[in-house]
VMD Tcl script that draws the C-alpha trace (Angstrom):
set ca {
  {-60.09 90.12 -63.39}
  {-59.65 91.95 -60.12}
  {-63.03 90.83 -58.88}
  {-62.25 87.25 -59.90}
  {-58.97 87.23 -57.99}
  {-60.64 88.81 -54.97}
  {-63.40 86.21 -55.06}
  {-60.91 83.35 -55.52}
  {-58.69 84.77 -52.76}
  {-61.71 85.07 -50.46}
  {-62.61 81.44 -51.12}
  {-59.08 80.31 -50.36}
  {-58.99 82.43 -47.24}
  {-62.30 81.02 -46.05}
  {-61.11 77.47 -46.78}
  {-57.84 78.10 -44.92}
  {-59.77 79.32 -41.89}
  {-61.97 76.20 -41.90}
  {-58.93 73.91 -42.20}
  {-57.20 75.74 -39.34}
  {-60.33 75.50 -37.17}
  {-60.66 71.78 -37.93}
  {-57.00 71.15 -37.05}
  {-57.38 73.09 -33.82}
  {-60.45 71.03 -32.87}
  {-58.63 67.77 -33.69}
  {-55.59 68.79 -31.64}
  {-57.76 69.75 -28.68}
  {-59.86 66.57 -28.71}
  {-57.01 64.14 -29.37}
  {-55.13 64.75 -26.09}
  {-58.37 64.65 -24.15}
  {-59.26 61.25 -25.54}
  {-55.68 60.02 -25.15}
  {-55.23 61.64 -21.75}
  {-57.45 59.20 -19.89}
  {-55.54 56.00 -20.81}
  {-52.17 57.72 -20.49}
  {-53.20 59.32 -17.22}
  {-54.51 56.06 -15.79}
  {-51.35 54.24 -16.92}
  {-49.27 56.92 -15.23}
  {-51.33 56.66 -12.05}
  {-51.02 52.86 -12.02}
  {-47.24 53.09 -12.47}
  {-47.03 55.72 -9.73}
  {-49.12 53.55 -7.40}
  {-46.89 50.57 -8.21}
  {-43.76 52.58 -7.45}
  {-45.21 54.04 -4.24}
  {-46.34 50.59 -3.07}
  {-42.93 49.09 -3.80}
  {-41.24 51.96 -1.99}
  {-43.57 51.50 0.99}
  {-42.80 47.76 1.09}
  {-39.09 48.51 0.91}
  {-39.20 51.04 3.75}
  {-41.34 48.75 5.90}
  {-38.93 45.87 5.33}
  {-35.93 48.08 6.07}
  {-37.56 49.28 9.29}
  {-38.13 45.67 10.39}
  {-34.56 44.73 9.44}
  {-33.10 47.66 11.36}
  {-35.27 46.95 14.43}
  {-34.16 43.31 14.44}
  {-30.55 44.32 13.90}
  {-30.65 46.77 16.83}
  {-32.23 44.12 19.07}
  {-29.50 41.62 18.11}
  {-26.78 44.22 18.69}
  {-28.16 44.99 22.15}
  {-28.17 41.27 23.01}
  {-24.61 40.88 21.73}
  {-23.47 43.92 23.69}
  {-25.05 42.60 26.89}
  {-23.56 39.13 26.41}
  {-20.14 40.60 25.57}
  {-20.28 42.75 28.68}
  {-20.97 39.64 30.77}
  {-18.13 37.78 29.08}
  {-15.71 40.65 29.65}
  {-16.80 40.75 33.28}
  {-16.09 36.97 33.54}
  {-12.65 37.46 31.99}
  {-11.92 40.28 34.42}
  {-13.15 38.29 37.41}
  {-11.09 35.19 36.51}
  {-8.87 34.04 39.39}
  {-6.70 31.59 37.50}
  {-5.45 30.87 34.02}
  {-7.97 28.05 33.34}
  {-10.97 30.26 34.19}
  {-9.51 33.01 32.00}
  {-9.06 30.66 29.02}
  {-12.53 29.20 29.47}
  {-14.17 32.66 29.61}
  {-12.15 33.76 26.57}
  {-13.16 30.60 24.68}
  {-16.85 31.20 25.50}
  {-16.58 34.80 24.34}
  {-14.91 33.88 21.00}
  {-17.41 31.04 20.49}
  {-20.32 33.42 21.15}
  {-18.84 35.98 18.72}
  {-18.65 33.37 15.95}
  {-22.24 32.26 16.64}
  {-23.46 35.86 16.60}
  {-21.66 36.51 13.33}
  {-23.20 33.44 11.71}
  {-26.60 34.38 13.09}
  {-26.23 37.93 11.74}
  {-25.30 36.66 8.27}
  {-28.32 34.32 8.27}
  {-30.67 37.08 9.42}
  {-29.47 39.56 6.78}
  {-29.69 36.86 4.08}
  {-33.24 35.95 5.12}
  {-34.30 39.60 5.25}
  {-32.80 40.30 1.82}
  {-34.54 37.23 0.39}
  {-37.86 38.36 1.87}
  {-37.47 41.86 0.40}
  {-36.58 40.41 -3.01}
  {-39.54 38.02 -2.93}
  {-41.97 40.86 -2.06}
  {-40.59 43.04 -4.87}
  {-40.83 40.15 -7.36}
  {-44.43 39.42 -6.32}
  {-45.41 43.06 -6.71}
  {-43.74 43.37 -10.11}
  {-45.21 40.04 -11.24}
  {-48.66 41.25 -10.25}
  {-48.15 44.47 -12.21}
  {-46.90 42.55 -15.24}
  {-49.94 40.25 -15.13}
  {-52.28 43.26 -14.94}
  {-50.48 44.94 -17.83}
  {-50.55 41.82 -20.02}
  {-54.25 41.28 -19.25}
  {-54.95 44.87 -20.29}
  {-53.01 44.41 -23.52}
  {-54.88 41.17 -24.26}
  {-58.22 42.88 -23.67}
  {-57.23 45.76 -25.94}
  {-56.11 43.27 -28.59}
  {-59.41 41.39 -28.39}
  {-61.34 44.66 -28.67}
  {-59.35 45.68 -31.76}
  {-59.81 42.25 -33.33}
  {-63.57 42.41 -32.74}
  {-63.72 45.91 -34.19}
  {-61.71 44.86 -37.24}
  {-63.90 41.81 -37.73}
  {-67.03 43.92 -37.41}
  {-65.81 46.30 -40.13}
  {-64.26 43.76 -42.51}
  {-67.13 41.21 -42.55}
  {-69.71 43.70 -43.92}
  {-67.17 44.90 -46.49}
  {-66.49 41.32 -47.60}
  {-70.23 40.66 -47.87}
  {-70.74 43.83 -49.88}
  {-67.85 42.89 -52.17}
  {-69.26 39.37 -52.62}
  {-72.69 40.70 -53.62}
}
mol new
graphics top color blue
foreach p $ca { graphics top sphere $p radius 0.5 }
foreach p [lrange $ca 0 end-1] q [lrange $ca 1 end] { graphics top cylinder $p $q radius 0.2 }
display resetview
């Protein structure tokens, strides 16, 4: 009885080792096969994010450059207007110079609001185009995967149906 239990125990031990080795192999091969699609998806998402960030920074740089140019122009024009107000010799010249300065300020404000609105719309449009492009790529990839699965399922089910019919 002792030899029988030792033999049975040895068989179970050997079987347990084979099961453990098989599980280890499956665990090691599964991430490798899954790593490529997951890795490429991660890389695509990272590239999308980096591209969007680059577009955002480029747009912000252009906005800030335009804003600084407009501020310089406003400062120069305001300096000229202040000089006119200071150099006024009578009340009518003073009122006219003041009126021109206030009118210019209102025009500059409206111009600034338009410029910021246009820049924001441009940034939003670029972001929407980039995200739309990514969504199209993703949906095309899903469609292709779905077609591949459907073809594989059809390839396996048709022979089974034929075998069952015979």
